[in-house]
N, C-alpha and C positions, 0 to 999 in steps of 0.2 A: 605515398601509396594511394591508389584509387580505392574508393569505397567498395566497388564491386570486387576488386582483387582481394581485399581484406575479407569480405563476406565469403568468397569461394574458399580462401585459406581456412577460415574457421569451420566451414562445412566439411571439407575433405579431411581436415585434421580431427575434428570431433568424431566423424564417422569411422575413420580408419583406426583411431586410438581405441575405440570400443572393440574392434576386432583384435587388436593387439592385447589389450588388458584382459578381456574375457576369453578370447579364443586362443591366446598364445601365438598368434600369427606375427610374422615379420611384415611390417608395413613401411612404405616409404616415408621419409621425412619431407614435409612440404615446406617451402620457403616463402618469404614475402616478396620474391623477386619476379613475379609474373609481370611482364612488360607488354603483353599483347593478349588479344582474345585467344590466339592459338595457344599461348602458355596456359591460360585458364582452362581451355578445353583439354589440354594435356594432363593437368592436375586432376580434373574430373575423371578422365579416362583411366588414370592410374588408380584412383580410388575405386572405381567400378570394377577394375580387374581384381582388386583385393576381395571384393564381395563375391565375385565369380569363383574365386579359389577357396572361399570359406567353406568349411565342413560343419554342417549343423551339429554333429556329435561333439565337436570341440567346445560347444557352448552349453552342453547338457549339465544340469545340476550346478550351475554357477550362480544361482540366486543369492546364496549366502556368502559367496567368495568376497573377501575384503578387497576393496578398491580404494587406493589413495590417489588423490589428484593434488599436485602441488604446482601452483603457478607462482614463481618467485616474486616476492614483494607484493603479492596480490591476495591469493586465496590458498586455503588448505582444506581439503575435504576428505573425510574418512567415511566411506559408504560401503554397502554391500552391493553385489552385482545387480540385483533387481532394482534397488533404489538408484544406482548409477544410471541404468538404462532409462528408468521412468522419469527421474527428476533432473538428470543432467544431459544425457545424450539426446533423447527424443525432443525435449523442448528446444534444444539448440540446433536442430536440423531444419 
């Protein structure tokens, strides 16, 4: 995998998973299979479409909502919504 493709994968996944976890939205699952710049642009466009569909009220009062992140054989985090955004999502974008 090319480093740029991996970076794009992490960015679109981190951003859209926040919409899924906190806003209850259905988001696409992105793969490591981007083989061209067009594939990368497609992933970015799909992520942006998710943000265009997001309803601000879906995120209201989610500061204390429990959020669990499990990366098999790597990490396990138990956070609240605000900490998840401030200490995981934003620094990784």
